[in-house]
C-alpha positions in Angstrom: -23.9 -73.7 189.2 -26.9 -76.0 188.9 -29.9 -75.8 191.1 -29.2 -78.7 193.5 -25.7 -77.6 194.3 -26.7 -74.0 194.6 -29.5 -74.8 197.0 -27.3 -76.9 199.1 -24.6 -74.3 199.4 -27.0 -71.6 200.2 -28.9 -73.7 202.7 -25.7 -74.5 204.8 -24.7 -70.8 204.6 -28.0 -69.6 205.9 -28.4 -72.0 208.8 -25.1 -71.0 210.2 -25.4 -67.2 209.8 -29.0 -66.3 210.5 -29.7 -64.6 213.9 -33.1 -63.1 214.4 -34.3 -60.7 217.0 -37.9 -59.6 216.9 -38.4 -55.9 216.2 -40.9 -53.9 218.2 -42.9 -56.8 219.4 -43.8 -59.7 221.5 -43.2 -63.4 221.0 -46.2 -65.7 220.3 -49.6 -64.2 221.0 -50.8 -64.9 224.5 -53.2 -67.8 224.9 -56.0 -65.4 226.0 -55.7 -63.4 222.8 -55.6 -66.5 220.6 -58.8 -67.7 222.3 -60.4 -64.3 221.7 -59.5 -64.3 218.1 -60.9 -67.8 217.6 -64.2 -66.7 219.2 -64.2 -63.5 217.1 -63.8 -65.5 213.9 -66.8 -67.6 214.8 -68.8 -64.5 215.6 -67.8 -62.9 212.3 -68.5 -66.0 210.3 -72.0 -66.3 211.8 -72.7 -62.7 211.1 -71.5 -63.1 207.5 -73.6 -66.2 207.0 -76.7 -64.3 208.1 -75.9 -61.4 205.8 -74.7 -63.3 202.8 -73.3 -61.4 199.8 -75.5 -59.1 197.7 -73.9 -59.7 194.3 -74.6 -57.1 191.6 -72.9 -55.1 188.8 -69.1 -54.8 189.1 -67.2 -51.4 188.9 -66.5 -50.3 185.3 -62.9 -51.4 185.4 -63.9 -54.9 186.6 -66.7 -55.8 184.3 -67.0 -58.8 182.2 -69.9 -60.8 180.7 -71.5 -62.7 183.6 -69.2 -61.3 186.2 -70.9 -60.2 189.5 -69.4 -58.3 192.4 -70.3 -57.8 196.1 -68.7 -57.2 199.5 -68.2 -58.9 202.8 -67.5 -57.3 206.1 -64.7 -58.6 208.4 -63.3 -57.4 211.7 -60.0 -55.4 211.5 -59.1 -57.2 214.8 -60.6 -60.6 215.4 -60.2 -60.3 219.1 -62.7 -57.4 218.9 -65.3 -58.8 216.4 -67.8 -56.0 217.1 -65.2 -53.3 216.7 -63.9 -51.7 213.5 -64.9 -53.5 210.4 -63.3 -53.5 206.9 -64.9 -54.4 203.6 -63.5 -57.0 201.2 -64.5 -56.9 197.5 -65.6 -60.2 196.0 -66.3 -61.3 192.4 -68.2 -64.2 191.1 -69.0 -66.0 187.8 -71.8 -68.5 188.3 -71.3 -72.1 187.2 -72.1 -72.5 183.5 -73.4 -76.1 183.8 -72.1 -76.6 180.2 -70.0 -79.6 179.4 -67.5 -78.4 176.8 -67.3 -81.9 175.3 -71.1 -82.7 175.3 -73.5 -79.9 174.7 -76.5 -82.0 175.7 -75.2 -82.8 179.2 -76.0 -80.4 182.0 -73.2 -80.4 184.6 -74.4 -80.4 188.2 -73.1 -77.6 190.4 -70.6 -78.6 193.1 -70.3 -75.3 195.0 -67.9 -72.4 194.8 -64.2 -72.4 194.0 -62.4 -69.6 195.8 -59.0 -68.5 194.4 -56.2 -66.5 195.9 -53.4 -65.3 193.6 -50.7 -64.9 196.1 -48.3 -61.9 196.4 -49.1 -61.1 199.2 -50.6 -58.0 197.7 -52.3 -59.4 194.5 -56.0 -59.2 193.9 -58.0 -62.2 192.5 -61.0 -60.3 191.2 -60.2 -61.2 187.6 -60.0 -64.9 188.4 -63.7 -65.8 187.5 -63.0 -64.7 184.0 -60.7 -67.7 183.7 -63.9 -69.7 183.1 -63.7 -68.5 179.5 -60.4 -70.2 178.8 -60.5 -73.8 177.3 -58.4 -75.2 180.2 -60.9 -74.0 182.8 -64.2 -74.7 181.1 -64.9 -78.1 182.7 -64.2 -76.6 186.2 -66.3 -73.5 185.4 -69.2 -75.8 184.5 -69.3 -77.3 188.0 -68.2 -74.4 190.2 -69.1 -70.8 190.8 -65.7 -69.2 190.3 -65.0 -66.7 193.1 -62.2 -64.2 193.4 -61.6 -61.5 195.9 -59.3 -58.7 197.0 -57.7 -59.6 200.4 -57.5 -57.1 203.2 -55.4 -54.1 202.2 -55.6 -54.8 198.4 -57.4 -52.6 196.0 -60.8 -51.5 197.3 -60.5 -53.8 200.4 -59.3 -51.3 203.0 -56.3 -50.4 200.8 -52.9 -49.9 202.4 -50.3 -47.4 201.2 -46.8 -46.6 202.4 -45.8 -43.8 200.1 -47.2 -41.4 197.6 -48.0 -43.5 194.5 -46.7 -40.6 192.3 -43.2 -41.3 193.8 -43.4 -45.0 193.6 -41.8 -45.5 190.2 -38.2 -44.2 190.4 -37.0 -44.5 186.9 -34.4 -44.8 185.5 -32.6 -46.4 188.4 -29.6 -48.6 189.2 -29.5 -52.2 190.2 -26.0 -53.1 191.2 -25.3 -56.8 191.6 -22.4 -56.0 194.0 -23.4 -52.7 195.6 -20.9 -50.3 197.2 -21.1 -49.3 200.9 -22.4 -45.9 199.9 -25.2 -47.5 197.8 -26.1 -49.8 200.7 -26.3 -46.8 203.1 -28.6 -45.1 200.6 -30.9 -48.1 200.4 -31.0 -48.6 204.2 -32.2 -45.0 204.6 -34.9 -45.7 202.0 -36.0 -48.8 203.8 -36.3 -46.9 207.1 -38.3 -44.2 205.4 -40.6 -46.7 203.8 -41.3 -48.5 207.1 -42.0 -45.2 208.7 -44.3 -44.3 205.9 -46.3 -47.5 206.3 -46.8 -46.7 210.0 -47.7 -43.0 209.4 -50.2 -43.8 206.7 -51.9 -46.7 208.4 -51.4 -46.1 212.1 -52.2 -48.7 214.7 -54.2 -50.8 212.2 -50.9 -51.8 210.5 -50.4 -54.8 212.8 -53.6 -56.5 211.7 -52.5 -57.1 208.0 -51.0 -60.6 208.3 -51.5 -64.2 207.2 -53.4 -65.3 210.3 -56.1 -62.6 209.6 -56.0 -63.5 205.9 -56.9 -67.0 206.9 -59.7 -65.9 209.2 -61.0 -63.6 206.5 -61.2 -66.6 204.2 -63.4 -68.4 206.7 -65.7 -65.5 207.0 -65.9 -65.4 203.2 -66.7 -69.1 203.2 -69.6 -68.5 205.5 -70.8 -65.5 203.5 -70.9 -67.7 200.4 -73.1 -70.2 202.4 -70.5 -73.0 202.1 -70.3 -75.5 204.9 -66.9 -76.6 203.6 -64.7 -74.6 201.2 -63.1 -75.6 197.9 -60.0 -73.4 197.6 -57.2 -72.8 195.3 -54.1 -70.8 196.3 -51.1 -69.9 194.2 -47.7 -68.9 195.5 -48.3 -67.0 198.8 -51.8 -68.2 198.5 -50.5 -71.7 199.3 -49.1 -70.5 202.5 -52.1 -68.8 204.0 -54.2 -71.6 202.5 -52.1 -74.0 204.5 -52.5 -71.7 207.6 -56.3 -71.9 207.0 -56.1 -75.7 206.8 -54.2 -75.8 210.1 -56.8 -73.5 211.8 -59.9 -74.8 210.2 -59.3 -78.3 208.9 -62.9 -79.4 209.1 -64.0 -76.4 207.0 -62.1 -77.7 203.9 -63.8 -79.7 201.2 -61.0 -79.6 198.6 -57.8 -77.6 198.4 -55.3 -77.0 195.6 -51.9 -75.5 196.5 -50.2 -74.4 193.3 -46.5 -73.5 193.6 -46.1 -74.0 197.3 -44.3 -71.8 199.7 -42.1 -73.6 202.2 -44.3 -73.4 205.3 -41.5 -74.3 207.8 -41.7 -71.6 210.5 -37.9 -71.3 210.4 -38.3 -70.3 206.8 -41.0 -67.6 207.2 -40.0 -65.2 205.7 -36.3 -64.3 205.8 -34.8 -67.6 204.8 -37.5 -68.2 202.2 -36.4 -65.1 200.4 -32.8 -66.2 200.5 -33.7 -69.5 199.0 -35.7 -67.7 196.4 -32.6 -65.6 195.4 -30.6 -68.8 195.0 -33.3 -70.4 192.9 -33.6 -67.4 190.5 -29.9 -67.7 189.7 -30.6 -71.2 188.4 -33.7 -70.1 186.4 -31.7 -67.2 185.0 -29.2 -69.8 183.8 -32.0 -71.8 182.2 -33.1 -68.7 180.3 -29.6 -67.8 179.1 -29.0 -71.4 177.9 -32.3 -71.1 175.9 -31.2 -67.8 174.3 -27.8 -69.4 173.5 -29.5 -72.3 171.7 -31.2 -69.7 169.5 -28.2 -67.6 168.8 -29.2 -67.7 165.1 -32.3 -65.7 166.0 -31.0 -63.3 168.7 -27.3 -63.1 168.2 -26.6 -62.7 171.9 -24.1 -65.5 172.2 -23.7 -69.2 171.7 -23.2 -70.1 175.4 -24.9 -69.0 178.6 -21.7 -67.1 179.6 -21.8 -65.2 176.3 -25.4 -64.3 176.9 -24.5 -63.0 180.4 -21.9 -60.8 178.8 -24.4 -59.4 176.4 -26.8 -58.7 179.3 -24.0 -57.0 181.3 -23.1 -54.9 178.3 -26.7 -53.6 178.2 -26.7 -52.9 181.9 -23.5 -50.8 181.6 -24.9 -48.9 178.6 -28.2 -48.2 180.4 -26.4 -47.0 183.5 -24.7 -44.4 181.2 -27.8 -43.5 179.1 -31.3 -44.7 179.9 -33.3 -46.1 177.0 -36.1 -43.7 176.2 -35.1 -41.7 179.3 -36.9 -44.3 181.4 -35.2 -47.7 181.3 -32.1 -48.0 183.4 -30.4 -51.2 184.8 -33.2 -51.7 187.4 -35.9 -51.6 184.8 -34.0 -54.0 182.6 -33.6 -56.3 185.6 -37.3 -56.1 186.4 -38.3 -57.1 182.9 -35.9 -60.1 183.0 -36.9 -61.1 186.5 -40.5 -61.6 185.1 -39.0 -64.1 182.7 -37.8 -66.1 185.7 -41.5 -66.6 186.6 -42.8 -67.4 183.1 -40.9 -69.0 180.3 -43.4 -67.7 177.7 -41.9 -64.3 178.4 -38.5 -65.5 177.2 -38.9 -64.6 173.5 -40.0 -61.0 174.1 -37.2 -60.3 176.5 -34.5 -61.9 174.3 -35.8 -60.0 171.3 -35.8 -56.7 173.2 -32.3 -57.2 174.4 -31.1 -58.2 171.0 -32.7 -55.1 169.4 -31.3 -52.8 172.0 -27.7 -54.0 171.5 -28.2 -53.6 167.7 -29.2 -50.0 168.2 -33.0 -50.1 168.4 -34.1 -49.4 172.0 -37.9 -49.2 171.3 -38.8 -52.8 172.0 -37.0 -52.6 175.4 -38.6 -49.2 176.2 -42.1 -50.7 175.4 -41.3 -53.7 177.6 -39.6 -52.3 180.6 -40.8 -48.7 181.0 -42.8 -48.1 184.2 -46.4 -47.1 183.5 -47.8 -44.2 185.5 -51.3 -45.6 185.1 -50.3 -48.6 187.2 -48.4 -46.7 189.9 -51.2 -46.7 192.5 -52.0 -50.4 192.0 -48.3 -51.3 192.2 -47.7 -49.1 195.3 -50.6 -50.7 197.0 -49.4 -54.2 196.2 -46.0 -53.3 197.6 -47.5 -52.0 200.8 -49.5 -55.1 201.4 -46.5 -57.3 200.6 -44.4 -55.5 203.2 -47.1 -55.4 205.8 -47.9 -59.1 205.6 -44.4 -60.4 205.4 -43.0 -58.0 208.0 -45.9 -58.7 210.5 -45.9 -62.5 210.0 -42.6 -63.3 211.7 -39.4 -62.1 213.3 -36.7 -60.7 210.9 -33.1 -59.8 211.6 -32.9 -56.3 212.9 -29.1 -56.0 212.6 -28.0 -54.9 209.2 -24.8 -56.8 209.6 -26.8 -60.1 209.4 -28.4 -59.1 206.1 -25.1 -57.8 204.7 -23.2 -60.9 205.6 -25.8 -63.4 204.4 -26.4 -61.7 201.1 -22.8 -60.8 200.3 -22.0 -64.4 200.5 -25.0 -65.5 198.6 -24.4 -62.9 195.8 -21.0 -64.5 195.1 -22.8 -67.5 193.7 -26.2 -66.0 192.9 -25.8 -62.4 191.9 -28.8 -62.1 189.5 -31.6 -61.3 192.1 -29.9 -61.4 195.5 -29.5 -57.7 196.3 -32.8 -56.6 194.6 -34.5 -59.1 196.9 -32.8 -57.5 199.9 -34.0 -54.0 199.0 -37.6 -55.2 198.6 -37.6 -56.9 202.0 -35.3 -54.6 204.0 -38.1 -52.5 205.5 -38.9 -55.5 207.7 -35.6 -54.9 209.6 -37.0 -51.6 210.7 -40.7 -52.5 211.0 -42.6 -50.5 213.6 -45.4 -53.0 214.3 -45.3 -56.0 216.6 -44.1 -59.3 215.0 -45.9 -62.6 215.3 -44.5 -66.1 215.5 -45.3 -68.1 212.4 -48.0 -70.8 212.5 -46.7 -74.4 212.7 -48.5 -75.5 209.6 -49.4 -79.1 210.1 -52.3 -81.6 209.9 -52.5 -85.2 211.0 -54.0 -88.2 209.2 -57.7 -87.8 208.7 -57.9 -84.2 210.0 -57.9 -82.5 206.6 -59.6 -83.5 203.3 -57.0 -85.0 200.8 -55.2 -82.0 199.3 -53.5 -81.5 195.9 -50.1 -79.8 195.7 -48.8 -78.7 192.3 -45.2 -77.7 191.7 -42.8 -77.1 188.8 -39.4 -78.7 189.5 -37.4 -75.5 188.6 -39.7 -72.9 189.9 -37.6 -70.0 191.2 -40.2 -67.9 193.1 -41.2 -70.9 195.2 -38.3 -73.4 195.1 -39.3 -77.0 194.8 -38.1 -77.9 198.4 -41.1 -75.9 199.6 -43.6 -78.2 197.8 -41.8 -81.2 199.4 -42.1 -79.7 202.8 -45.7 -78.8 202.3 -46.4 -82.4 201.3 -44.7 -83.6 204.5 -46.7 -81.3 206.8 -50.2 -81.9 205.4 -51.2 -85.5 206.0 -53.1 -87.0 203.1 -51.8 -84.5 200.6 -50.4 -85.6 197.2 -47.8 -83.8 195.2 -47.9 -83.6 191.4 -44.6 -82.3 189.9 -44.1 -80.8 186.5 -40.6 -82.1 185.7 -37.8 -80.0 184.2 -40.0 -76.8 184.1 -39.9 -73.6 186.0 -43.2 -71.8 185.4 -44.6 -70.3 188.5 -48.2 -71.3 188.8 -48.9 -74.5 186.7 -52.7 -75.1 187.3 -54.8 -74.4 184.2 -51.7 -73.7 182.1 -50.2 -75.4 179.0 -49.5 -78.8 180.6 -52.3 -81.2 179.8 -51.0 -83.8 182.2 -51.1 -81.4 185.1 -54.5 -80.2 184.1 -55.8 -83.7 184.0 -54.8 -84.2 187.6 -56.4 -80.9 188.5 -59.7 -81.7 186.8 -59.8 -85.2 188.3 -59.4 -83.8 191.8 -61.8 -80.8 191.6 -64.5 -82.6 189.6 -64.3 -86.1 191.0 -62.3 -85.9 194.2 -59.7 -88.3 192.7 -56.0 -88.1 193.6 -53.1 -90.3 192.7 -52.2 -92.8 195.4 -48.8 -91.3 195.8 -46.6 -88.6 194.3 -47.0 -88.2 190.6 -45.1 -86.4 187.9 -45.7 -84.9 184.5 -43.2 -84.3 181.7 -42.5 -80.6 181.3 -44.4 -78.5 178.8 -42.5 -77.6 175.6 -40.0 -74.7 175.6 -41.2 -71.5 173.9 -40.3 -71.0 170.3 -37.8 -68.2 169.6 -40.2 -65.6 168.3 -43.0 -63.5 169.7 -45.8 -65.8 170.9 -49.2 -65.1 169.3 -52.4 -65.5 171.3 -53.4 -69.1 171.8 -55.5 -70.6 169.1 -59.1 -69.5 169.6 -58.2 -66.7 172.0 -60.0 -63.4 171.6 -58.4 -60.2 172.9 -60.5 -60.6 176.1 -59.3 -64.2 176.8 -55.7 -63.2 176.1 -56.1 -60.4 178.7 -57.3 -63.0 181.2 -54.3 -65.1 180.5 -52.1 -62.1 181.1 -53.9 -61.2 184.3 -53.5 -64.8 185.6 -49.7 -64.4 185.1 -49.8 -61.7 187.7 -51.1 -64.2 190.3 -47.7 -65.2 191.5 -45.4 -62.1 191.4 -44.7 -60.6 194.7 -44.8 -57.0 193.4 
């Protein structure tokens, strides 16, 4: 089923079946608390402006030529700005002033560009290194590139919900149509996970949410000595960026929202995740059709249906005997889910599946095996993801609602539906109070003109979200990459998209109305080498930027 029809069917289903009851918490915050939080944000921002950020050497694992690191203090609870403080880690690469097209011209500095990579739960500390990449050099000439780890992430008051040593459970199953017994097992795991979050974080758990992420961003703005902020957010970063724009419209100089989340309060977050599951089915079809067009290379089938059968054959075999003792159906699914985000992952996944079915498991083992070295980082990202999304909004607390909605959805979109359920199910049993989502909205003239970027077939943030963001932010302009589905398009391979990005950030120019770019070329059916001129270091930066959009 193609995307438009699938979205339509899923949308009508969800609107008629979703019933939500807040768990453990109150409705919208009382007016008195909202006023106290607004005052607390002003107090914290003034304090940060007075203190500034003392940039110096970065930790060993974060170092790069010219990269500086520092910290900024923010209140845990903005209603108590003089109470407990947490420390956010910040990175910076100063503007180079070098015009990549004219070595004799010194480019004037325009300020700082702060980037958030999304998640929630992803760190942006590597972002300033993007200034080394050809696509970013004009922007890096004019701006100090600034990244940071949001509250809860990495060294920024890190959250944890379980022992990282137990985080990777491999090999493991990933049934597309789970049995009742399997569902009961996953419900028990979700309840235990939610309890673990509360036990490890205590009463502070409630303060990890999108509203406080937006307030932290304003404190960071002040600490960087910026009267008005130039900000770029990707994926989830577009949502809390839009929350920031709603709360602090006069503090925005320029804002880029890349791969926009649907900000409709009715969508945050349960319905958005259902829409995402539907969209991944369409992107999975795109990927299978591409493999089928290159059957002479991979031998996985001449039609998308044939490729699906090859994939299901691998799933059945891995359920019986894990590849390398580590890769079961869930690990295979995780590797192929990443291809739903980035089409330049398609060749490596197709090649690994082809080799496995021909008797060579090693490419799949290398690609899909969990790495113990990354367990702590992955567990931390998962904890922040759960805390923010579960705290942000009411979720259904009755398992019957989840079961009904997702059983119906999985009939037409089986690829990701149930795995998405298990990732979000702790929110049904969340022990902290829930908030009501912010009504993201700005009127004409309230907010600086804003650039929204979106790929038409993006699965992680379906295209309807970009349209809704465009409607809600007056004076925003949407630029669409047609017939493409890469998640996060700014500074990527599409020169047309990058031209709009450069014109906006460097000159403040936006098209008069919605604009579109032709999609970037499909990947070629072989392993992709590093881009021309890339060193090992710049290729690592490209790989790190790909992590900006994945939720876990």
